[in-house]
N, C-alpha and C positions, 0 to 999 in steps of 0.2 A: 488395577485402575483405582484411582482415588475418587472420593466423593465429589471433589471439586471439578475434576475432568468430566464426570457424568453430568453435573449441573450445567457446565458450560455447553455441552452438546444439547441439552434440553432447551436452554435459553436460545441457542441459535436455531433450533428447529422451530420454536415459537415465532421467532422473527422471520424465518423463511416463510412460514405459513401466513403470516400477516402480510407480507409482500405479495405472495401469490394471490391471496384473497383480494387485496386492493387492485391487482392487475385484472382479475376476472370480474370484479364488481361493476366496473364502468361499462364494459360491453353487455353484461347481463342486464343492467338497468336500461340501457338503450334499447335492447331487444324487447324487454318487458314493456317499456313505454310505447314502442312501436306497435306491439300487439294491442295494447289498450287503444291507441289512436285508430288503428285499422278497424277494431271493433266498434268504436264510436262512429266512424265514418259509414260503416255498413248500417248501423242502427239508424243514423240520421238519414241516409239515402233511402232506406225502406220507408221511413216516416214521411219523407218528402214525397215519395211516389204515392203512398197511400193517401196523403193529404190531397194531392192533385186528383186522384181518382174520386175521392169522396166529394170534393168541392165541385168537380165536373158533373158528377151525378146529380147533385142538388141543383146546379145551374141549368142542367138539361131539362129537369122536370119542372123547375120554377125559373124560367130564364130572366124575367124582369118584373119590377113593380109596375102594375098597370097604370098608375097615375104618372109615372115618370119612367118610361121604358128605356133603360140602359142595361145592357147585358151584365148579369151578375149582381144587380142591385136589389134583387128580391129579398125579403126578410129571411127566407129559408136558405138561400145561398150565402147571405151574410152570417147567418147563424152557423152554417158549416164552416165558413172561414174562421169565425171566433172559436169554435170547438177545436179546429186543427191548430190554431195558434196556441191553445193551451196544451196540446198533446206533443207537438213537434218542437224539440229544443231549437231555439234561435228564430223560429218563425214570427214571434212577437217582437223581436229585437230590430234594431236599425239595420238597413241593408237587405232585409227580407222583403219579398214581393209576391203578390198573387195577381196575375193578369188574366183577363177574360177576352177572348177573341172569337168572332164568328167566322167559320171557314166552310169550304166545300169538302167533299169526300177526299179530294186530292190535297187538302190542307192549304188551298189558295184562300187568302184573306177576303172576307166580305165586309161591307160596312155594317155596323151594329143595327142600322135602320132596315137593312134587307135581310136580317136574320129571321128566317121563318121556319116553319115545320119542314123537316127534311134536311135542313142545314146542320152543321156541326158546331159544337162549342169546344174550343181548345182552352184549357186552363193550364197555365204555367206557374209553378211554384218554385221559387228560388230562395235559398238560405245560405248565408255566409258560413264557412267552415274554417276553423283554425286548429292546427295540430299543436301538441305540446312537445312532441319529439323534434329536436333540432334538425336532424338529417332528413326526416320525413317531410319537412316543410318544403323541400326543394321539388318534390314530385307530387305532393298532395294538391287536390283542386282547392281553389280559394272559395268557390261557390258550388253548392250542391243544388242541382236543378232537375226538375221532372215535369213533363207535360202529359196531359191526358186529353183524349179526343173522343167526344161522346156526341151521338146524334140527337137532335131535338125531335121529340115525338110529334 
């Protein structure tokens, strides 16, 4: 066998490896991006749930500012909201919301003026979520939301 024939086989093997690599690269990158997006979603979902719990705890201990009693407007509750906005990605951005509602034990809504000791505070935190993986965007939620229900002392 001549040296030229051996070189031709080596060149075709390198070309074949390049084609195989390019065929495997696209699905590999899609799977990798999907794993990263699912990890981000889990992280943000945990952050949103923790934010709802922390804000609800602060709002239940300090429900309102005595001078202007509106549920969740106490300095302590607003400080908890500000802290969570710095911790949870997207909570400080547009489309994010933190809502305070006064409820009964069965989660029936009460007016904020009838929110007394023994009632419950429900805090709902919503954050928009956008995935980077093209195929995952068909099944991923557009908004991550969590609610926490805490009794007023």
